[in-house]
C-alpha positions as CSV (number, residue, x, y, z in Angstrom):
1,M,9.8,-4.3,22.9
2,L,7.5,-5.7,20.4
3,R,7.1,-9.2,19.3
4,S,9.8,-10.7,17.0
5,T,8.9,-11.5,13.7
6,K,12.3,-13.1,12.8
7,V,10.6,-16.4,11.4
8,F,8.5,-14.1,8.8
9,M,11.4,-12.0,7.7
10,E,13.2,-15.2,7.2
11,R,10.4,-16.5,4.9
12,A,10.2,-13.4,3.1
13,I,13.9,-13.3,2.1
14,L,13.6,-16.7,1.0
15,S,10.7,-16.3,-1.4
16,L,10.1,-14.3,-4.2
17,H,7.0,-12.1,-4.0
18,A,4.9,-11.7,-7.0
19,K,3.8,-7.9,-6.6
20,P,6.0,-5.3,-4.6
21,I,6.2,-5.2,-1.0
22,A,4.5,-3.1,1.0
23,L,4.2,-1.8,4.7
24,E,0.9,-0.7,5.9
25,F,1.7,1.4,9.2
26,F,-1.4,2.7,11.5
27,A,-3.1,0.0,9.8
28,G,-6.1,-0.6,11.4
29,G,-8.6,-3.1,10.5
30,G,-6.1,-3.3,7.2
31,L,-8.9,-0.9,4.6
32,A,-5.7,0.3,3.2
33,R,-4.9,-3.6,2.5
34,L,-7.6,-4.3,0.5
35,G,-7.2,-1.3,-1.4
36,L,-3.0,-1.4,-2.1
37,S,-4.0,-5.2,-2.6
38,A,-4.1,-6.1,-6.2
39,Q,-1.0,-3.9,-7.3
40,F,1.7,-4.6,-3.6
41,D,2.1,-7.6,-1.5
42,V,1.5,-5.7,1.8
43,A,3.7,-8.2,3.7
44,W,4.0,-6.0,7.0
45,A,1.5,-4.2,9.5
46,N,1.5,-2.4,12.3
47,D,-1.2,-1.2,15.0
48,I,-1.1,-0.2,18.1
49,D,-5.5,-1.0,18.9
50,A,-5.7,-4.7,20.1
51,M,-9.1,-4.5,18.9
52,K,-8.0,-3.1,15.1
53,C,-5.2,-5.9,15.1
54,R,-8.0,-8.7,16.4
55,A,-10.4,-8.1,12.9
56,W,-6.8,-7.5,10.8
57,R,-5.8,-11.3,11.6
58,D,-9.8,-12.2,11.5
59,N,-9.2,-10.9,8.0
60,F,-5.9,-10.9,6.5
61,G,-4.0,-14.5,9.0
62,A,-1.6,-13.1,12.3
63,T,1.6,-13.6,9.5
64,G,3.2,-10.1,9.2
65,L,1.2,-8.1,11.6
66,V,3.1,-6.5,14.9
67,E,0.7,-5.1,17.3
68,G,2.0,-2.5,20.0
69,D,3.7,1.0,19.6
70,I,4.9,1.6,16.5
71,A,8.0,3.7,18.6
72,A,9.0,0.5,19.9
73,V,9.1,-1.2,16.2
74,Q,12.8,-2.6,15.7
75,I,14.7,-2.1,12.3
76,E,14.7,-5.8,12.1
77,D,11.0,-6.4,12.3
78,L,10.6,-5.0,8.7
79,P,10.9,-7.1,5.2
80,P,13.8,-5.8,3.1
81,N,13.4,-4.4,-0.2
82,P,10.3,-2.3,1.1
83,A,8.8,-0.7,-2.3
84,L,5.6,1.4,-0.5
85,A,5.1,2.6,2.8
86,W,2.1,3.8,3.4
87,A,0.9,5.7,7.0
88,S,-2.6,6.9,7.8
89,F,-1.4,8.5,11.0
90,P,-3.9,9.6,13.8
91,C,-6.2,12.3,12.7
92,Q,-7.3,13.8,15.5
93,D,-5.0,16.9,16.6
94,L,-5.5,18.0,12.6
95,S,-9.3,17.7,12.2
96,L,-11.3,20.7,12.1
97,A,-13.5,18.9,14.8
98,G,-11.1,18.5,17.0
99,D,-8.5,21.1,19.4
100,R,-6.1,21.5,16.1
101,A,-3.1,20.8,18.4
102,G,-1.0,19.2,15.3
103,L,1.4,17.6,14.7
104,K,2.2,18.4,18.7
105,G,-0.7,16.7,19.8
106,G,-0.5,13.2,21.8
107,R,-2.0,11.2,19.1
108,S,-1.2,12.9,15.6
109,S,2.8,13.2,17.0
110,T,2.9,9.7,16.1
111,L,4.1,10.4,12.7
112,F,7.4,11.2,13.9
113,A,7.7,7.8,15.1
114,F,7.1,6.8,11.5
115,L,9.4,9.1,10.3
116,A,12.0,7.2,12.2
117,G,11.1,4.1,11.2
118,L,11.5,5.5,7.3
119,A,14.7,7.3,8.4
120,A,15.8,3.5,9.5
121,L,15.1,2.0,6.7
122,C,17.5,4.5,4.7
123,D,19.8,4.5,7.1
124,R,19.8,0.0,6.0
125,G,20.3,0.8,2.4
126,D,16.5,0.1,2.3
127,P,14.4,3.0,1.5
128,P,10.7,2.6,0.2
129,E,10.1,3.9,-3.5
130,V,7.2,5.7,-2.7
131,V,5.9,6.5,0.2
132,V,2.3,7.3,0.9
133,L,1.0,9.5,4.2
134,E,-2.8,9.8,4.2
135,N,-5.0,12.6,6.9
136,V,-7.6,14.8,7.1
137,K,-8.2,18.3,5.0
138,G,-7.4,20.3,8.2
139,L,-3.2,18.6,7.6
140,L,-3.3,21.4,4.9
141,S,-4.4,24.5,7.2
142,S,-2.8,22.9,10.3
143,R,-1.3,25.4,12.5
144,G,-0.9,28.0,9.8
145,G,0.3,25.5,7.4
146,Q,3.5,24.7,9.6
147,D,2.8,21.1,10.0
148,L,2.7,20.9,6.5
149,A,5.9,22.8,5.9
150,A,7.4,20.1,8.5
151,I,6.3,16.7,7.0
152,F,7.5,17.8,3.9
153,L,10.3,18.8,5.3
154,A,11.1,15.5,6.8
155,L,10.3,14.1,3.7
156,N,13.0,16.3,1.9
157,E,15.6,15.6,4.6
158,L,15.1,11.5,4.3
159,G,15.6,12.4,0.6
160,Y,12.1,12.0,-0.5
161,S,10.1,14.6,-3.0
162,A,6.5,14.9,-2.6
163,G,2.8,16.2,-3.5
164,C,-0.6,16.5,-2.1
165,L,-3.7,15.3,-3.2
166,E,-6.8,16.1,-1.8
167,M,-9.0,12.9,-2.9
168,D,-13.1,12.5,-2.2
169,A,-14.3,9.3,-1.5
170,A,-17.7,10.8,-3.0
171,G,-16.0,10.1,-6.0
172,F,-16.1,6.3,-5.8
173,V,-18.5,5.3,-2.8
174,P,-21.5,7.8,-2.0
175,Q,-19.9,8.8,1.0
176,S,-19.0,12.8,1.8
177,R,-14.8,11.9,2.6
178,P,-12.3,14.5,1.4
179,R,-8.9,13.1,2.7
180,I,-5.4,14.8,2.2
181,F,-2.8,11.9,0.3
182,I,1.2,13.0,0.2
183,I,2.6,11.0,-1.9
184,A,6.5,11.4,-1.5
185,V,9.0,9.7,-4.0
186,R,12.9,9.7,-4.4
187,Q,14.9,12.2,-5.1
188,S,16.7,10.5,-7.4
189,L,13.5,9.4,-9.5
190,E,12.7,10.5,-12.8
191,I,8.8,10.8,-13.3
192,P,7.7,9.7,-16.5
193,T,5.6,13.4,-17.3
194,A,2.7,10.9,-17.8
195,L,2.4,11.1,-14.4
196,L,2.5,14.9,-13.8
197,S,-0.4,17.6,-13.5
198,H,0.1,20.6,-15.9
199,R,-1.9,23.3,-17.5
200,D,-3.6,21.4,-20.3
201,R,-4.1,18.5,-18.3
202,P,-5.2,19.8,-14.4
203,C,-5.7,17.4,-11.9
204,V,-9.3,17.3,-10.7
205,F,-7.5,16.2,-7.2
206,L,-5.4,19.1,-7.3
207,T,-7.5,21.2,-5.4
208,P,-7.4,25.3,-4.9
209,A,-6.8,24.0,-1.1
210,V,-4.2,21.8,-2.3
211,Q,-2.6,24.1,-4.8
212,K,-2.7,26.9,-2.0
213,A,-0.7,24.8,0.3
214,H,1.6,23.7,-2.2
215,A,2.6,27.7,-3.0
216,A,3.0,28.1,0.7
217,L,5.8,25.7,1.3
218,N,10.0,26.3,1.1
219,T,10.7,23.3,-0.8
220,P,9.0,22.4,-4.3
221,A,6.2,20.3,-4.4
222,I,5.1,18.0,-6.9
223,D,1.9,18.3,-9.0
224,W,0.9,15.0,-9.3
225,Y,-1.6,13.9,-12.5
226,L,-4.7,11.3,-11.6
227,P,-7.6,10.8,-13.7
228,P,-10.8,11.5,-13.0
229,P,-12.7,9.6,-10.8
230,P,-15.0,6.9,-11.7
231,G,-18.3,7.7,-9.9
232,A,-20.0,6.0,-6.6
233,S,-20.9,2.0,-8.1
234,R,-23.8,2.1,-5.6
235,D,-26.6,4.2,-4.3
236,L,-27.7,4.6,-0.8
237,G,-30.3,1.8,-1.8
238,D,-28.0,-0.5,-2.6
239,V,-25.8,0.7,0.6
240,L,-29.1,-0.2,2.8
241,D,-29.5,-3.9,4.6
242,P,-33.2,-4.4,5.0
243,T,-32.8,-7.5,7.7
244,D,-31.8,-4.6,10.0
245,R,-35.0,-3.4,11.8
246,S,-33.4,-0.9,14.5
247,W,-36.3,1.9,13.7
248,W,-37.0,4.6,16.1
249,N,-40.2,4.6,18.2
250,A,-42.7,7.6,17.4
251,T,-41.1,9.1,21.2
252,K,-37.7,9.1,19.3
253,L,-38.9,10.1,15.9
254,A,-40.8,13.7,17.7
255,K,-37.8,14.3,19.3
256,F,-35.8,14.4,16.1
257,Q,-38.6,16.6,15.0
258,N,-38.4,19.1,17.8
259,Q,-34.6,19.0,17.0
260,L,-35.0,20.4,13.4
261,S,-34.3,24.0,12.4
262,E,-36.7,25.2,10.2
263,S,-35.3,25.0,7.0
264,H,-34.4,21.2,7.4
265,R,-38.2,20.7,8.8
266,A,-38.9,22.5,5.5
267,R,-37.2,20.2,3.5
268,L,-38.9,17.0,5.2
269,E,-42.4,18.2,4.9
270,A,-41.4,18.8,1.3
271,L,-39.9,14.9,0.9
272,L,-43.0,13.7,3.0
273,T,-45.7,14.6,0.2
274,T,-43.3,13.6,-2.8
275,P,-43.7,10.4,-4.4
276,G,-41.1,7.8,-4.2
277,R,-38.8,6.0,-2.2
278,H,-36.0,9.5,-0.4
279,I,-32.9,8.1,1.6
280,G,-31.3,10.4,3.6
281,T,-28.9,11.0,6.5
282,M,-28.9,12.7,9.9
283,Y,-26.3,13.7,12.2
284,R,-27.0,15.6,15.7
285,R,-24.4,18.5,16.2
286,I,-24.0,21.4,19.0
287,R,-25.0,24.7,17.5
288,L,-24.8,28.3,19.1
289,E,-28.6,30.4,18.7
290,N,-28.9,33.6,20.4
291,G,-26.1,32.7,22.6
292,A,-26.9,29.1,24.2
293,K,-25.7,25.4,23.0
294,Q,-29.0,23.7,20.8
295,Q,-28.6,19.9,20.1
296,R,-29.9,20.8,16.4
297,A,-30.9,17.5,13.9
298,E,-29.3,18.1,10.5
299,I,-30.5,16.1,6.9
300,R,-29.2,15.7,3.7
301,F,-30.8,13.9,0.6
302,D,-28.0,14.9,-1.6
303,G,-27.7,10.9,-2.4
304,K,-24.8,10.5,-0.3
305,V,-23.6,10.5,3.3
306,G,-21.9,12.8,5.7
307,C,-18.6,11.7,7.0
308,L,-18.6,8.9,8.6
309,R,-16.5,8.9,11.8
310,T,-15.1,7.2,15.5
311,P,-18.2,6.9,17.0
312,A,-17.3,9.0,20.5
313,G,-20.7,10.3,21.3
314,G,-23.7,11.7,20.4
315,S,-22.9,13.7,17.3
316,S,-20.5,11.4,15.5
317,R,-23.0,9.1,15.0
318,Q,-25.2,9.0,11.7
319,F,-28.7,7.9,11.1
320,W,-30.6,7.0,8.1
321,L,-33.8,8.7,6.7
322,V,-36.3,6.8,4.7
323,V,-39.1,8.9,3.2
324,E,-42.2,6.6,2.0
325,H,-45.7,7.2,1.0
326,G,-45.6,10.0,3.0
327,N,-44.3,8.1,6.5
328,L,-41.1,8.9,8.1
329,K,-38.6,5.8,9.5
330,I,-35.2,6.4,11.3
331,R,-32.1,4.3,12.7
332,P,-28.6,4.3,13.3
333,I,-26.4,3.1,10.2
334,N,-25.1,-0.4,11.2
335,P,-21.3,-1.4,11.2
336,R,-21.7,-3.4,7.7
337,E,-23.3,-0.6,6.0
338,A,-20.5,1.7,7.1
339,M,-18.5,-1.0,6.0
340,R,-19.9,-0.6,2.3
341,L,-19.9,3.1,2.8
342,M,-16.2,2.7,2.9
343,G,-15.7,0.2,-0.3
344,V,-15.7,-2.7,1.5
345,A,-17.1,-6.2,-0.2
346,D,-19.6,-8.1,2.5
347,T,-16.8,-11.2,2.8
348,Y,-14.9,-8.7,5.5
349,V,-15.4,-10.4,9.1
350,L,-16.5,-7.7,11.2
351,P,-16.1,-7.6,15.5
352,K,-18.4,-8.6,17.2
353,A,-19.1,-5.6,19.2
354,S,-20.7,-3.2,16.9
355,L,-19.2,-0.1,18.3
356,A,-15.9,-2.3,17.3
357,G,-17.0,-2.0,13.8
358,L,-18.0,1.4,13.4
359,K,-14.8,2.2,14.8
360,I,-12.9,0.4,11.8
361,A,-15.0,2.3,9.3
362,G,-14.8,5.7,10.7
363,D,-10.7,5.0,11.0
364,G,-10.1,3.8,8.0
365,V,-9.3,5.0,4.3
366,A,-12.1,4.2,1.6
367,V,-10.8,1.1,-0.2
368,P,-12.0,2.4,-4.1
369,V,-9.5,5.6,-3.3
370,V,-6.8,3.8,-2.3
371,A,-7.1,1.1,-4.7
372,W,-7.7,4.0,-7.8
373,L,-4.6,5.8,-6.0
374,S,-2.5,2.7,-6.2
375,K,-3.0,2.0,-9.8
376,Q,-2.7,5.1,-11.1
377,L,0.2,6.2,-9.7
378,L,2.3,4.3,-6.9
379,E,2.3,1.3,-9.1
380,P,3.6,3.3,-12.0
381,L,6.3,4.7,-10.0
382,V,7.2,1.9,-8.3
383,T,7.9,0.2,-11.4
384,C,9.3,3.0,-13.2
385,A,12.0,2.9,-10.0
386,R,12.7,-0.6,-10.1
387,G,12.6,-0.1,-14.1
388,T,10.8,-2.6,-14.8
389,A,8.4,-0.9,-18.0
390,S,8.8,0.4,-21.4
391,S,6.6,3.6,-20.2
392,C,9.7,5.0,-18.5
393,L,11.5,5.6,-21.8
394,E,8.9,8.5,-22.2
395,A,9.9,12.3,-21.4
396,K,10.7,12.3,-17.9
397,A,10.6,15.5,-15.5
398,H,12.8,15.5,-12.2
399,P,11.2,16.4,-9.2
400,R,14.0,19.1,-8.3
401,E,13.1,20.8,-11.6
402,L,9.2,20.9,-10.1
403,A,8.8,24.2,-8.8
């Protein structure tokens, strides 16, 4: 059984929260909390990873954090009157780069423990008005769409209606990081039309993949509306740490050159003769060529880095490439740079171990994406559900009517 949070609970009951309460499941290093904090009081969090919990406490203090298996969370550990439950549940079994075991896999199946906790809140008569599930794009197609359908059905049985959005961090920071957000609301809520997409006001986050997934569901899905992203607020030159001197030596650079395909080598050679400073990134990937596996170095110079991943091997690490005055420099992306690419301020206290910092970034959710979602959709939904805003007097639509 997890350690009790009764003292925290008593304080929560006695105090008046200036903001609606949010619960952060699968909290990691607290990146979702950072994005939610302008609109919500993240008064409770849970994660099983001891390293991530240390980072959470280093940045936010120990109050409200329950460390341990989500399946062992007790209903009395959860604070009363939550407005939002956020769950960035494990993606390994859903990722296109994984074994695609889906929700039957050992890690992604922990979502069912979260749903059990949500059911307990509903039984307590304390259901959050809004629930958000966040995961990789592979969730849409996992097991031929069966996993997404199972999630929608489970939410529906708990009294929620839901819809998906696909939000890429590239609209906020210089990192390609598409993620799926399932936003669910109580079925009794009349949703303001301002928060719904329609033919005359399409939502850029309702991508073709999301629309296809919605159409395949047996339960109606909500087509949410969010304004377009504001664009990345910084470029790669702002992210690069000038104090990091871990550039590769000549031997490593030569090995890298041998790992380039012809097309990538030609692209790099063209940049070496182009004036100015050019910043790009590189992954190593295993490719099948002529029936044999070959490790290849793949580069990009489009102003964005590839999706940051948890460091688990050579192919998961990402490297800077800096081309200037005909010279090439390469080094790994360091943890502080990775956190900047996630939209995290430099005031965030990183773990001392480099791999630990990279893991928090690779497993996290981009902070500006969460902040945009929170400001534009989640907080208005909670405000409307609690009847505290005049905007709720606008024309409304019931989610059951949204086929």
